[in-house]
C-alpha positions in Angstrom: -51.5 87.7 -27.1 -55.1 88.5 -27.2 -57.7 86.3 -25.5 -60.5 87.1 -28.5 -58.8 85.5 -31.5 -60.6 86.4 -34.8 -58.5 84.4 -36.9 -60.1 81.1 -38.2 -63.6 82.5 -36.2 -66.9 83.7 -37.4 -67.0 87.3 -36.0 -69.5 90.1 -35.9 -67.9 93.8 -37.0 -68.2 95.9 -34.0 -70.2 98.9 -34.3 -67.2 101.2 -33.7 -63.2 101.0 -33.2 -63.6 101.9 -29.3 -62.1 99.4 -27.2 -60.9 96.8 -30.2 -58.2 94.5 -29.3 -55.7 93.6 -32.2 -54.6 90.1 -32.4 -50.7 89.7 -32.7 -48.2 87.2 -34.0 -45.0 86.7 -32.7 -42.4 88.2 -34.9 -40.4 84.7 -36.2 -37.7 86.9 -38.0 -36.6 88.9 -35.1 -32.8 88.9 -36.0 -33.9 90.5 -39.5 -34.8 94.0 -40.3 -37.9 94.4 -42.5 -40.6 96.5 -43.3 -44.4 95.7 -43.2 -46.9 97.8 -45.5 -50.6 97.3 -45.1 -52.6 99.0 -47.8 -56.3 100.1 -47.1 -57.7 101.2 -50.7 -61.3 101.6 -49.8 -61.7 103.0 -46.1 -64.7 104.5 -45.0 -65.8 106.4 -42.2 -68.6 109.1 -41.5 -68.1 112.6 -41.1 -69.2 113.6 -37.8 -71.1 116.9 -38.9 -72.7 116.0 -42.0 -73.4 112.2 -41.4 -72.2 111.6 -45.1 -69.4 109.2 -45.8 -65.8 109.6 -46.6 -63.3 107.7 -48.4 -59.9 107.2 -48.2 -56.5 105.4 -48.8 -54.5 104.2 -45.8 -51.0 103.4 -46.1 -49.1 101.8 -43.2 -45.6 101.2 -43.1 -43.7 99.4 -39.7 -40.6 97.6 -39.0 -41.7 95.1 -36.5 -39.7 94.5 -33.3 -41.5 91.3 -31.3 -45.1 91.5 -32.8 -47.1 91.6 -35.9 -50.5 92.7 -36.3 -52.6 89.7 -37.7 -54.5 90.6 -41.0 -57.6 89.4 -40.5 -57.7 91.5 -36.8 -56.6 94.3 -38.8 -59.1 94.2 -41.3 -62.1 94.0 -38.9 -60.6 97.1 -37.0 -60.8 98.9 -40.3 -64.2 97.7 -41.0 -65.5 99.0 -37.5 -64.8 102.5 -39.1 -67.5 102.1 -41.6 -70.5 103.9 -39.8 -68.1 105.4 -37.0 -68.3 109.5 -37.2 -64.8 110.7 -37.1 -62.8 113.6 -38.6 -60.2 112.7 -41.2 -56.9 113.8 -39.2 -58.5 112.1 -35.9 -59.1 108.7 -37.6 -55.5 108.6 -39.2 -53.9 109.6 -35.6 -56.6 107.1 -34.0 -55.3 104.1 -36.0 -51.7 105.0 -36.1 -51.3 105.5 -32.3 -53.5 102.5 -31.5 -51.4 100.1 -33.8 -48.3 101.5 -32.6 -49.1 101.2 -28.8 -49.9 97.7 -29.5 -47.1 96.3 -31.2 -44.2 98.5 -30.2 -42.6 98.3 -33.6 -38.9 99.7 -34.2 -40.6 102.1 -36.6 -44.1 103.0 -37.7 -45.4 105.5 -40.4 -49.3 106.0 -41.5 -50.2 108.3 -44.2 -54.2 108.8 -45.1 -55.3 110.2 -48.4 -59.2 111.3 -48.5 -61.1 111.9 -51.4 -61.7 115.8 -51.6 -64.8 117.4 -50.0 -65.8 120.9 -51.4 -62.7 120.5 -53.7 -59.9 120.4 -51.3 -58.5 116.8 -50.4 -57.1 116.1 -46.9 -53.9 114.1 -46.5 -52.8 113.5 -43.1 -49.3 111.5 -42.0 -47.4 110.3 -38.9 -44.5 108.7 -38.1 -43.1 107.6 -34.7 -39.5 108.6 -35.2 -36.8 109.2 -37.8 -36.8 106.6 -40.6 -34.3 103.6 -40.0 -31.5 104.0 -42.2 -30.6 100.6 -42.5 -33.8 99.5 -44.7 -35.5 100.1 -47.9 -39.1 102.2 -46.8 -40.9 103.0 -50.0 -41.5 106.8 -50.2 -45.3 107.7 -50.6 -45.1 110.3 -53.3 -46.2 107.7 -55.9 -49.4 106.9 -54.6 -50.1 110.8 -54.0 -50.4 111.4 -57.9 -52.6 108.3 -58.7 -55.1 108.8 -55.8 -58.5 110.5 -56.4 -57.6 111.6 -59.9 -55.4 114.4 -58.4 
């Protein structure tokens, strides 16, 4: 799908996620309905105001249609946020919308749990539509309890 394949190649992590093109893999199991979960346990970005690092945990669930996101491409994209200034709410929406637009899955959900700043944790959720009824999709509640000693 993408001319700039990262799988199997040495790459330099982009300085920002702007303009990034995900590598995609054809869904070889199109006749089956299944969920894919991507968990990013050490997400980092920079607060655009204070320039201090922000730490988060991202959980992405999607029911693929024709395409899957290639994992090295996804990791490279996530790593490009490391020194990128962006608010918690914006980062979750940016990642979610970019992946959703690129893969065009049947269903998509992203949750971002961020370490407290000034004693206030910020959690951001977005999903493309109602959850499909014919598939098991794990709830997010269990993650909320374990994160950041809440």
